[in-house]
C-alpha positions, 0 to 999 in steps of 0.5 A: 500500499502506498500513500501518495501526496501530490505536488504540482511538479512531482506527481508524474515522477512519483507515480512512475517511481511507485510503478517501477518500484513495484516491478522491481520487488519480489512478487508473491502470490496473494495467498502466501502472506495472509491474515487469519482473522479468526486468531483475533476474535475479540479485537475491537479496534474502534476508530472514527470510521467504523465500529464493525471490527469484532470478528464474532459479530462479523461472522454472525452478520456475514450471510446478510452482508455477502448478499447485500449486492446493492451497496453504493460505489463512489468513483471519481468524476471526470474532474474534481468538480464531479463525483460518480455513483454506481449501485445495484437495485432490484427494481428498474426505474426510468432514471437512477437518482442521487441528491446532494445537499450541504446539510445532513437533513438534506434541505434544498438538496439538488437532484441528479439523474442518470441511467438504470440498465439491466445488469448482473443476474444473481441466483436467478434474480435480475439486478439493475446497474444504476449510474449517476454523475453529480457535479458542482462540488467545491474545494474543502467543503462538506456535502451529504448524498442520498441514493434512491434504491428501489424507490426509497431514499437511503440514509444520508452519507457524508462526502468531504472534498479536498483541495485539488491543488494539494491532495493525497491518495491511497494506492492499494494493490490486489485487495482480492477478496477471497484470495485466502482460498484453500488456506487453513485458519484457527477455526477450520479444524485442518480443512482448507477454506472454501470461497465463502469463508475465504471471502469472509476472512478477507472482507473483515481484514479489508475493512480493518485495513482501510479503517487504520489507513484513514485513521492515520491519514484522514486527509486522503482524498481518494483510493486507487486500486490497480485491479483484482478487487475480487478473486473468483473469475466470474464467468457465465457459470451461475455459481462462479458469478454468485461467488464473485458477487459475494466477494464484491459485496465483501469488498464494497462493505468496507465502511470507509468506501461510503465516503471515499471515492475509488478509482479501480482498474480491471484486473485479470480476476475482474475481467471475465464478467460484466460485474465490474462494469455494473458496479463501478461508474467510471468516467471517460471510458475508452470505448475505442478499445479493439479487444474490450473485456466483458468488464469494460474499458480503461478510462481517465480522469483529472484531479486538479492539474494531474491526469490519471490514466487507468489502462485495461491491460487485459 
């Protein structure tokens, strides 16, 4: 994980240095070094971000969490003044809707409309992919947003903007929820973890990791991930697709992501299905790609005077 702070003349050099340094490091499979969440069943590292850090409570709520496919993903807009929203719904609507206000009571909120299209089918249930772009955001300001999910406005969530001339972002490599597949933990009685328990373990640790990162660096403005948000390659096989969507639920469940935009790339574990494209509302997609994957395309966005290009290398 990298923590990068931007200065006007050093951003390109810093990003290239980070990319090159990763290439020069010894590479290890994600499962060779992993954290067994079951060894800390009573740990409660409470932070201002989330109290949901008790392993026993996490286990008890996992069956509901993994099937919560309708969680919102914030992504950067085309530039600093914009913010993109993506989420699943069970109901089809003519226009997906988000509203933005400068107060938690949502008084005088401004409404933004987007698209709602047929998305992933999970366990025989048709879900719809909702995408909306909101604009008009100003530097160093606090906003609140609500999404309309299945005809109901959801709880207001906070979104704070930073300074486009002086910002920082967090770079995470291979969150890959479910990558502890076939590992053995304290609770497995010598048996290897299947996809479900691996996703439960990794989602818990993902939540803890992001909590600690934001607790130590609350000034972070957005998250960058170069791919592999999940582990199972969601093919057209219904079982694989269901397991992949459970992993996306675990990935998106991290409480930090309610308030933090994420710019995620298509990894080789994400590229085999449309789930990535259905969850994330990326700006400026490169639709001219000659060999696009089912997950979609590369894209670009700007933040201040820095240009970020996210390449689909699949």
